[in-house]
N, C-alpha and C positions, 0 to 999 in steps of 0.2 A: 491412430488419429494424427492428423496433420496439425501442427502448431506453428505459430509464427505471428508476425505483426499483422498480417491481413486477417487472420482468424480472430485475433484479439479485437481488432477494430470492428469486425462483423458482429462479434458477441456483444461489444459495448453498444453498437447500434440497435441490436435486438433488445437489450436491456432498456435502452432509452425509450423505445416504442412501447414496451410492455409496462414500464413503470411510470412513464410521464416525465416531463422535464424536472419538476420540483423534486420528486423522490429520487430521480436519477442523480441530480446534483448533490443531494444529501448523501446518497450512497457513495459517490466518488469522494466527497469530502471525508466521510467516515473512513473509507479504505486508505486514503492518503494519510490521515491523522493517525490511524492505527499502525500503519507501516512506519511512520516517523517515530512514534513513541516506542513501539516494540523493538525497533531496530537500534535505537539509540541507548536504551537502558543497558543491554548486555555490553555494548561497546564501552560505556563509561565505567562499568564495574571491572572490566578487564584492564582498562588503563590504570585504574586506581590500584589494582592488585599488582601491577607491574612496577609501580613506583618504589624506589629504594629509599628508605629512611636514612638520613645522615647520622 
């Protein structure tokens, strides 16, 4: 399977057509929020575990 930016843009265009604007925007907002939350939690816990107590 070929992957890359053009394929991702095509897939997002197909989702927009299939879901409609309102649901498509809700989907994009959910994906971005989920990525932000799930990506930042492990990072914070790793940083806390690396701190050295004086």
